[in-house]
C-alpha positions as CSV (number, residue, x, y, z in Angstrom):
1,M,-0.6,-0.1,0.0
2,K,1.3,3.7,-1.0
3,P,1.8,5.7,2.1
4,R,0.0,9.2,2.7
5,F,2.5,11.8,1.0
6,A,2.0,13.8,4.6
7,L,3.0,10.7,6.7
8,L,6.0,10.2,3.7
9,K,7.2,13.9,4.3
10,Q,7.4,14.0,8.0
11,N,9.1,10.9,8.5
12,F,12.0,12.1,5.5
13,P,15.0,12.9,6.9
14,T,15.6,16.1,5.3
15,H,18.9,17.8,4.7
16,D,19.6,19.4,8.2
17,V,19.8,16.2,9.4
18,S,23.4,15.4,9.1
19,R,24.0,11.9,7.2
20,E,26.3,10.9,10.9
21,T,22.8,11.3,12.7
22,V,20.9,9.1,9.8
23,L,23.4,6.7,9.9
24,T,23.7,5.9,13.4
25,E,19.9,6.0,14.1
26,I,20.2,3.1,11.9
27,G,23.2,1.2,13.6
28,W,25.7,2.1,10.5
29,N,28.0,4.2,12.9
30,D,30.8,1.8,11.1
31,L,29.9,3.3,7.8
32,I,30.3,7.4,8.6
33,A,33.6,7.3,7.8
34,N,33.1,5.5,4.4
35,P,33.5,7.7,1.9
36,G,31.0,5.2,-0.1
37,Y,27.8,6.2,2.0
38,A,28.8,10.2,1.6
39,D,25.7,10.2,-0.2
40,T,22.7,9.0,2.3
41,C,19.6,9.8,-0.4
42,A,18.5,6.5,-1.1
43,I,19.0,5.7,2.5
44,R,17.2,8.4,3.8
45,M,14.2,7.5,1.3
46,S,14.1,3.8,2.5
47,L,14.2,4.9,6.1
48,A,11.2,7.4,5.5
49,L,9.4,4.3,3.1
50,I,9.6,2.3,6.1
51,K,8.8,4.6,9.0
52,S,5.6,5.3,6.6
53,G,4.6,1.2,6.5
54,L,6.3,-0.1,3.3
55,K,8.4,-3.2,3.4
56,L,11.4,-2.6,1.0
57,P,13.4,-5.5,-0.6
58,G,16.7,-4.0,0.1
59,R,20.4,-5.2,0.3
60,M,21.3,-4.1,3.9
61,A,19.2,-4.3,7.3
62,I,18.9,-1.7,9.9
63,K,20.6,-2.8,12.8
64,T,19.2,-1.2,15.8
65,G,16.3,0.6,17.2
66,T,12.6,0.1,16.3
67,Y,12.9,-0.6,12.6
68,K,15.6,-3.2,13.4
69,G,15.4,-5.9,10.5
70,A,14.2,-3.8,8.2
71,L,15.8,-3.7,4.8
72,I,17.3,-0.5,3.4
73,E,18.3,0.2,-0.1
74,P,21.0,2.3,0.1
75,G,21.8,3.0,-4.0
76,Q,19.5,5.4,-5.4
77,A,19.4,3.6,-9.4
78,R,18.3,0.4,-7.2
79,L,15.8,2.0,-4.9
80,S,13.9,3.8,-8.2
81,K,13.8,0.9,-9.9
82,M,12.4,-1.3,-6.7
83,L,9.9,1.4,-6.1
84,T,8.2,0.9,-9.8
85,R,7.1,-2.4,-8.6
86,Q,3.4,-2.7,-8.6
87,S,3.4,-4.1,-4.9
88,L,5.3,-1.2,-3.7
89,L,4.9,2.5,-5.9
90,G,3.7,1.6,-9.3
91,S,5.2,3.1,-12.5
92,P,6.5,6.5,-12.2
93,E,5.8,9.7,-15.1
94,R,8.8,10.1,-16.7
95,F,10.6,12.7,-18.0
96,K,13.6,13.5,-20.4
97,S,14.9,16.8,-18.7
98,G,14.8,18.6,-15.3
99,D,12.5,21.8,-17.3
100,A,9.9,19.0,-18.6
101,A,9.4,17.1,-15.3
102,I,9.0,20.9,-14.0
103,K,6.2,21.4,-16.7
104,G,4.4,17.7,-16.0
105,I,4.8,17.8,-12.2
106,K,3.4,21.7,-12.0
107,K,2.0,21.8,-8.3
108,R,1.9,17.5,-6.9
109,Q,3.9,15.7,-4.4
110,G,5.9,12.8,-4.4
111,I,9.0,11.0,-5.2
112,A,11.2,12.1,-7.6
113,S,14.5,10.4,-8.7
114,F,16.8,12.4,-10.8
115,F,19.0,10.4,-13.0
116,R,22.3,12.0,-14.9
117,L,22.8,14.9,-12.5
118,Y,24.4,17.3,-14.9
119,A,23.1,15.7,-18.1
120,D,25.2,18.5,-19.9
121,I,28.7,17.6,-18.8
122,G,28.1,13.6,-19.2
123,D,27.6,12.9,-15.4
124,T,26.1,9.9,-14.3
125,Q,24.9,10.2,-10.5
126,G,21.8,10.4,-9.1
127,H,19.9,11.8,-6.9
128,I,16.2,10.5,-5.3
129,D,14.4,12.9,-3.0
130,I,10.7,14.2,-2.2
131,I,8.9,17.0,-4.1
132,S,6.1,19.4,-2.9
133,P,5.1,22.8,-4.3
134,W,6.5,25.9,-2.6
135,G,4.6,28.7,-3.8
136,E,5.0,28.6,-7.4
137,A,7.8,26.4,-7.5
138,L,8.4,22.8,-6.0
139,Q,10.7,22.2,-3.0
140,C,12.9,19.2,-2.3
141,G,13.4,17.5,0.6
142,G,17.2,17.7,-0.1
143,A,18.2,19.0,-3.0
144,C,16.5,19.4,-6.5
145,Y,18.4,18.7,-9.6
146,W,16.6,20.2,-12.6
147,R,19.8,19.9,-14.8
148,S,19.1,16.2,-14.7
149,G,18.8,14.3,-18.0
150,E,15.7,12.6,-16.9
151,V,13.7,12.7,-14.2
């Protein structure tokens, strides 16, 4: 069952919450110094979804706390693909650019996955975040990448 956006937003650790705090909350203290876990967008999204009642078939277990044993997917591309399963969130809308996404999303809210963050320079990184209307614009819980090659 899809979680209500208000609950997801409430459970989402925004950029105001440090990566150290997020990793400590799930018992991954040993990964704080690991540069492979410098980017925590998929971890944050996984945690918010879990706290909102969604069971994920992730690769790594939460080691401590209320959600101990629940699985988190730490990779943005894998989490994005996983969420397209009908048993999770289902088929997403896809946009070929950030500009197209802004026009297509308008004043809606939900989860956005940004692929090829700086497509104009050949970047292949990704980011997953919550988005919601903010006045005439869209805001993300962490960061929006409207220069992306695909949203």
